[in-house]
Backbone bond lengths (Angstrom), bond angles and torsions (degrees), N, CA, C in turn:
res aa  C-N    CA-C-N  psi(-1)  N-CA   C-N-CA  omega(-1)  CA-C   N-CA-C  phi
1 M - - - 1.428 - - 1.521 111.29 -
2 A 1.289 117.30 -0.65 1.453 119.34 175.50 1.510 108.76 -73.46
3 R 1.296 115.23 156.49 1.452 119.21 -177.80 1.517 111.32 -74.12
4 N 1.322 116.21 131.87 1.464 121.55 176.16 1.515 108.13 -91.77
5 T 1.308 115.49 137.45 1.456 118.29 176.19 1.517 109.40 -68.67
6 G 1.311 116.36 137.10 1.450 120.72 -179.74 1.512 113.07 91.19
7 A 1.325 117.99 -20.50 1.469 121.04 179.15 1.525 108.92 -84.97
8 P 1.333 117.13 147.96 1.460 118.61 178.42 1.527 110.55 -65.25
9 A 1.313 115.92 147.69 1.458 120.79 179.35 1.526 109.65 -68.92
10 P 1.328 116.87 142.16 1.467 119.21 176.70 1.528 110.39 -61.66
11 E 1.327 115.42 154.52 1.461 121.25 -177.73 1.521 111.92 -66.61
12 F 1.336 117.45 -33.03 1.461 123.38 -175.18 1.525 107.04 -127.47
13 S 1.312 116.41 82.99 1.459 121.63 -173.47 1.530 110.60 -105.82
14 R 1.327 115.36 126.65 1.457 121.98 174.58 1.526 106.58 -137.03
15 L 1.327 115.43 94.22 1.461 120.49 -177.55 1.524 110.31 -80.63
16 V 1.330 115.46 134.14 1.461 122.27 179.99 1.520 107.49 -127.13
17 P 1.344 117.87 126.50 1.471 119.28 177.23 1.527 110.79 -68.18
18 V 1.321 116.75 127.18 1.460 121.02 -179.22 1.520 112.09 -122.23
19 G 1.304 117.54 -4.83 1.463 121.00 -176.38 1.510 113.37 -57.77
20 Q 1.305 117.89 -36.43 1.462 122.10 -178.19 1.522 111.38 -121.12
21 L 1.332 117.96 33.88 1.455 122.42 -178.44 1.532 109.26 -60.88
22 A 1.354 117.28 119.33 1.459 121.23 -175.21 1.525 112.97 -98.06
23 G 1.312 117.76 -32.32 1.456 121.78 -179.01 1.512 108.74 -149.88
24 T 1.318 116.45 -178.71 1.457 119.91 -179.91 1.523 109.90 -63.98
25 A 1.314 115.40 131.26 1.466 122.19 178.15 1.521 108.14 -120.37
26 V 1.325 116.71 134.01 1.460 122.14 -179.62 1.520 108.73 -107.99
27 H 1.333 115.77 133.05 1.468 122.18 179.05 1.518 108.38 -129.01
28 R 1.327 115.59 129.80 1.464 121.19 173.28 1.518 106.93 -107.94
29 I 1.325 115.57 124.70 1.461 119.75 -177.17 1.524 109.66 -128.37
30 E 1.330 115.53 152.16 1.466 120.75 177.27 1.525 107.75 -146.69
31 A 1.322 116.04 137.93 1.462 122.02 -178.38 1.530 109.96 -79.67
32 S 1.326 115.10 141.00 1.466 121.04 175.55 1.527 109.32 -76.94
33 A 1.326 116.20 171.14 1.473 120.55 179.26 1.531 110.54 -59.73
34 A 1.333 117.13 -42.55 1.472 120.39 -179.79 1.525 110.82 -65.21
35 E 1.337 117.31 -40.31 1.464 120.85 178.57 1.526 110.72 -65.93
36 R 1.324 116.97 -40.94 1.471 120.56 178.65 1.525 110.96 -64.45
37 D 1.329 117.27 -40.88 1.467 120.59 177.73 1.528 111.00 -62.32
38 A 1.335 116.50 -43.08 1.467 120.46 179.96 1.533 110.74 -65.74
39 L 1.319 117.72 -40.47 1.465 120.77 178.20 1.524 110.99 -67.29
40 A 1.336 117.35 -37.01 1.467 120.22 177.59 1.526 110.12 -61.06
41 R 1.328 117.01 -41.59 1.474 120.10 177.23 1.529 110.04 -64.76
42 R 1.307 117.24 -44.27 1.472 121.87 -178.80 1.530 111.40 -59.39
43 F 1.347 117.15 -40.31 1.459 120.71 -175.86 1.520 113.06 -97.23
44 G 1.326 118.98 4.03 1.453 121.91 178.16 1.521 113.41 68.10
45 L 1.327 116.91 36.22 1.454 122.23 -179.89 1.524 110.42 -99.01
46 L 1.320 116.51 157.58 1.459 120.11 174.41 1.522 110.43 -73.59
47 G 1.324 117.31 -28.07 1.460 120.23 177.80 1.510 112.34 179.39
48 I 1.326 115.19 161.12 1.461 123.34 172.33 1.524 105.57 -128.75
49 D 1.330 116.14 113.94 1.458 120.86 -178.85 1.518 112.28 -84.83
50 R 1.342 116.44 -26.11 1.460 120.06 179.89 1.511 109.22 -156.25
51 L 1.329 115.71 141.04 1.461 122.18 171.72 1.516 106.79 -147.97
52 A 1.316 115.72 115.21 1.460 121.49 -179.49 1.522 108.38 -142.64
53 A 1.322 115.11 160.38 1.472 119.37 178.47 1.518 109.49 -155.55
54 E 1.317 113.18 152.83 1.458 120.62 168.06 1.520 105.48 -115.09
55 A 1.311 116.52 122.88 1.468 121.69 -175.36 1.527 110.00 -121.08
56 R 1.322 116.15 136.13 1.454 122.70 176.11 1.523 108.93 -116.79
57 L 1.309 116.18 123.63 1.467 121.87 176.54 1.516 107.81 -105.06
58 T 1.338 116.09 126.37 1.458 121.75 -177.80 1.524 108.99 -126.68
59 P 1.331 117.19 127.41 1.466 118.77 177.72 1.523 111.60 -69.64
60 L 1.332 115.46 144.42 1.454 123.48 175.37 1.526 107.97 -119.95
61 A 1.313 117.24 176.27 1.466 121.01 -179.01 1.527 111.60 -57.65
62 R 1.339 117.43 -44.23 1.470 120.32 -177.99 1.522 110.49 -129.45
63 G 1.311 117.19 47.28 1.451 120.90 179.64 1.504 111.26 156.18
64 F 1.296 117.03 -145.39 1.457 121.69 177.28 1.514 109.36 -159.05
65 R 1.324 115.28 166.22 1.452 122.52 -177.12 1.520 108.56 -121.70
66 L 1.331 114.95 137.08 1.461 122.61 174.55 1.526 107.03 -110.12
67 D 1.332 116.61 115.99 1.463 122.74 173.67 1.520 106.05 -113.45
68 A 1.303 116.90 126.55 1.462 119.52 -176.21 1.512 110.71 -145.59
69 E 1.313 114.66 161.04 1.453 121.41 171.37 1.517 106.52 -132.51
70 L 1.329 114.76 122.54 1.461 118.92 178.30 1.515 109.21 -101.54
71 V 1.320 115.00 147.75 1.455 122.90 175.60 1.515 106.12 -127.66
72 A 1.326 116.60 126.74 1.459 120.65 -178.60 1.516 110.27 -140.62
73 E 1.308 114.96 147.16 1.458 122.37 171.37 1.516 105.73 -122.14
74 V 1.335 115.77 114.26 1.464 121.34 -173.18 1.521 110.74 -124.64
75 T 1.330 115.15 158.76 1.459 121.10 173.87 1.517 107.22 -120.91
76 L 1.340 114.94 117.81 1.458 122.30 179.89 1.526 108.76 -106.52
77 E 1.320 115.89 174.40 1.456 121.20 177.85 1.524 109.07 -106.57
78 C 1.333 117.00 127.26 1.459 122.25 179.09 1.533 109.10 -59.31
79 V 1.324 116.36 133.68 1.466 120.47 -178.66 1.525 112.37 -74.66
80 V 1.333 117.71 -12.89 1.459 121.04 -179.40 1.519 111.29 -100.77
81 T 1.344 116.40 -51.87 1.472 120.88 -172.83 1.517 113.83 -102.52
82 L 1.320 117.80 -13.75 1.461 125.38 -174.51 1.532 112.18 68.44
83 D 1.335 117.51 11.61 1.460 121.78 175.77 1.523 109.64 -73.79
84 P 1.349 117.12 155.41 1.466 119.78 175.69 1.527 111.13 -66.99
85 V 1.326 115.76 140.03 1.463 122.66 178.15 1.525 107.22 -126.35
86 K 1.325 116.12 116.19 1.476 121.21 177.42 1.524 108.60 -81.97
87 S 1.329 115.47 141.96 1.458 120.29 -179.64 1.525 109.25 -145.73
88 R 1.325 115.84 140.66 1.466 121.35 174.48 1.520 107.28 -109.95
89 I 1.305 115.69 132.69 1.464 121.30 -178.84 1.517 108.59 -120.93
90 E 1.311 116.09 127.20 1.457 123.11 171.65 1.518 105.20 -125.55
91 E 1.326 116.35 110.86 1.464 119.98 -169.24 1.530 110.66 -134.25
92 P 1.339 118.22 111.17 1.465 119.38 171.79 1.530 109.37 -80.99
93 F 1.316 116.29 147.37 1.460 119.66 175.44 1.516 110.32 -152.88
94 S 1.317 115.57 159.59 1.464 122.61 178.51 1.517 108.66 -136.51
95 L 1.311 114.91 140.65 1.467 121.71 175.19 1.524 107.63 -133.57
96 V 1.318 116.30 140.25 1.455 121.59 176.10 1.521 107.41 -111.64
97 Y 1.330 115.95 129.98 1.462 122.01 178.85 1.518 108.10 -113.34
98 G 1.334 115.79 136.85 1.453 119.99 179.12 1.508 110.22 -166.58
99 E 1.310 114.60 -179.26 1.460 120.22 177.61 1.523 107.59 -75.28
100 V 1.325 116.64 125.75 1.458 121.06 -177.96 1.515 108.58 -104.25
101 D 1.345 115.58 120.36 1.457 121.92 176.39 1.522 106.88 -89.70
102 E 1.318 117.07 120.86 1.465 121.26 -176.70 1.526 112.25 -61.24
103 E 1.345 117.20 -32.41 1.457 120.08 -177.82 1.522 111.72 -79.77
104 E 1.312 117.32 -41.88 1.458 121.01 -179.01 1.523 108.71 -141.14
105 P 1.335 116.70 105.84 1.465 118.78 -179.80 1.526 111.16 -61.07
106 P 1.342 117.19 143.20 1.461 119.73 -179.88 1.520 111.37 -72.02
107 E 1.308 115.61 154.44 1.459 120.70 174.13 1.519 106.79 -72.62
108 P 1.315 117.64 128.42 1.458 118.83 179.35 1.517 111.64 -69.71
109 A 1.318 115.77 145.58 1.459 120.51 174.24 1.514 107.16 -83.18
110 G 1.306 117.09 116.84 1.466 119.29 -177.88 1.507 109.91 123.54
111 A 1.303 115.97 -145.47 1.468 121.37 -176.98 1.519 111.21 -63.08
112 E 1.328 114.97 148.49 1.462 120.04 -177.91 1.521 112.22 -67.87
113 D 1.335 117.74 -23.01 1.458 121.25 -177.42 1.523 112.90 -83.03
114 D 1.324 118.12 -7.08 1.459 120.76 -177.65 1.522 111.02 -66.78
115 V 1.301 115.00 134.06 1.455 121.39 174.10 1.520 106.62 -98.83
116 V 1.312 116.98 133.86 1.453 120.30 -179.26 1.522 109.02 -86.40
117 E 1.326 114.51 120.96 1.461 121.72 175.90 1.526 108.33 -85.44
118 P 1.331 117.93 151.84 1.466 119.69 178.32 1.529 111.52 -60.82
119 W 1.314 115.97 141.29 1.465 122.45 176.42 1.526 108.27 -56.06
120 P 1.341 117.83 125.47 1.460 120.17 -173.35 1.516 114.79 -80.91
121 G 1.321 118.63 -2.42 1.463 120.09 -176.40 1.516 109.41 100.40
122 E 1.305 116.43 -145.99 1.461 120.83 -176.03 1.522 113.54 -80.09
123 E 1.341 117.78 -18.66 1.458 121.20 -177.95 1.529 110.28 -132.65
124 L 1.343 115.08 145.88 1.458 121.83 175.08 1.520 106.92 -118.17
125 D 1.307 116.58 134.39 1.460 121.32 177.47 1.529 108.00 -91.47
126 I 1.336 116.16 92.21 1.466 118.82 -178.29 1.524 111.20 -71.72
127 G 1.324 118.38 -24.66 1.459 120.79 175.12 1.517 111.19 -63.84
128 E 1.316 117.21 -44.26 1.470 121.06 178.21 1.524 110.71 -67.78
129 A 1.338 118.22 -36.27 1.474 120.82 176.23 1.525 109.93 -61.45
130 V 1.327 117.09 -41.79 1.471 121.42 178.67 1.523 109.91 -66.55
131 A 1.329 117.61 -42.94 1.472 120.85 179.64 1.531 110.87 -61.21
132 Q 1.328 117.38 -42.37 1.459 120.28 179.31 1.521 111.33 -65.04
133 Q 1.324 117.50 -38.94 1.461 120.26 178.40 1.528 110.63 -68.24
134 L 1.340 116.80 -35.89 1.463 119.70 175.67 1.524 109.81 -59.58
135 S 1.327 117.14 -44.56 1.467 119.94 -178.87 1.526 111.37 -61.21
136 L 1.331 117.34 -34.13 1.464 121.14 178.87 1.529 112.21 -74.69
137 A 1.337 116.83 -26.23 1.468 121.02 -176.95 1.526 113.00 -86.55
138 L 1.329 118.48 -10.85 1.464 121.12 -177.70 1.524 111.45 -68.19
139 D 1.320 116.24 141.23 1.459 121.84 176.24 1.531 108.14 -69.15
140 P 1.336 118.81 119.57 1.463 119.46 -178.08 1.530 113.23 -72.20
141 Y 1.341 117.79 -19.11 1.464 121.88 -179.03 1.530 110.42 -132.45
142 P 1.328 117.51 66.22 1.469 118.52 -178.65 1.523 111.61 -68.17
143 R 1.334 115.39 143.41 1.469 120.88 178.44 1.511 109.90 -129.23
144 A 1.315 115.68 137.76 1.454 121.06 173.83 1.525 108.23 -69.06
145 P 1.343 117.53 153.71 1.468 119.13 177.68 1.531 110.86 -55.84
146 G 1.322 115.98 130.56 1.461 121.28 179.24 1.516 114.91 82.84
147 A 1.314 118.67 -7.79 1.475 120.76 179.92 1.525 109.04 -74.45
148 A 1.318 115.44 130.49 1.462 120.09 179.69 1.519 108.94 -141.02
149 L 1.296 114.76 147.50 1.456 120.51 175.51 1.526 109.05 -74.79
150 P 1.329 118.22 155.57 1.469 119.15 175.60 1.527 109.79 -55.57
151 A 1.331 115.69 144.75 1.462 120.96 -177.11 1.519 110.90 -60.63
152 E 1.298 114.27 136.89 1.463 119.71 176.42 1.520 108.50 -95.38
153 G 1.290 116.97 156.30 1.461 121.62 175.95 1.524 112.43 74.02
154 G 1.315 117.56 29.33 1.461 121.85 177.63 1.518 110.08 -71.57
155 P 1.337 117.28 -162.56 1.465 119.40 -179.60 1.527 110.51 -60.68
156 P 1.320 116.60 148.26 1.460 118.73 -178.61 1.530 110.39 -63.67
157 A 1.284 114.70 145.88 1.464 120.74 179.34 1.524 109.55 -69.57
158 E 1.317 115.14 153.49 1.466 120.57 176.01 1.527 108.86 -59.68
159 P 1.319 117.99 144.08 1.464 119.05 178.71 1.527 110.10 -59.18
160 D 1.310 113.69 138.76 1.468 118.20 -178.46 1.539 108.10 -114.79
161 H 1.338 115.06 81.44 1.459 119.35 175.55 1.530 107.61 -145.29
162 P 1.304 118.31 166.58 1.469 120.94 -172.71 1.525 114.77 -59.88
163 F 1.326 118.79 -26.68 1.460 120.48 -175.79 1.534 113.14 -100.49
164 A 1.325 118.63 9.82 1.448 121.81 -178.90 1.522 111.16 -60.23
165 A 1.334 117.97 -41.96 1.471 120.32 -179.99 1.526 110.96 -66.31
166 L 1.344 118.21 -35.77 1.459 121.29 178.81 1.532 111.61 -67.48
167 A 1.318 117.31 -32.75 1.458 120.71 -179.27 1.524 110.26 -62.39
168 K 1.324 117.21 -31.99 1.464 121.13 178.43 1.520 112.03 -69.90
169 L 1.322 118.12 -26.18 1.471 122.16 -178.29 1.534 112.86 -84.05
170 K 1.302 117.29 -15.10 1.452 121.61 -178.93 1.529 109.75 -65.06
171 P 1.348 117.86 129.45 1.469 119.67 -179.38 1.520 110.99 -66.09
172 A 1.317 115.75 144.81 1.458 121.03 178.82 1.512 109.19 -70.74
173 G 1.267 116.91 142.64 1.419 113.07 174.47 1.402 118.99 150.10
């Protein structure tokens, strides 16, 4: 999550020094209108009215842990009607950062399900971490209220073969 030279800057960047993190640090961040517009374009959304997070960074023996809760108000496009669909997202998430050994990944400090992310260097971009989690929390198939796909399993379709029209001419009996 550290910035790569030559790569474009993330739309919602909030760099936090973690190289000498001594205790738990709390950061409250909120995206500006320009940042929200850029993120909406990146994620193919009609709009983002709000994106904020409270993030806690805690040092571990061989890394650190990011615990955060993001709050977002987004406008998606209905997959059926293409109408705007407003959605509120409240999503807690945790990430563990540490030294990753390519041959044998380290055991994460904390829950067994934690995946260890590569140590980002001296700074962590918590804004980009929040943006990535927002993208994972978005409904991939948003629907407007009352929007429904055409019913499946309706009456069988008319036979589609060369003699279908002749079958209709055959006398009943």
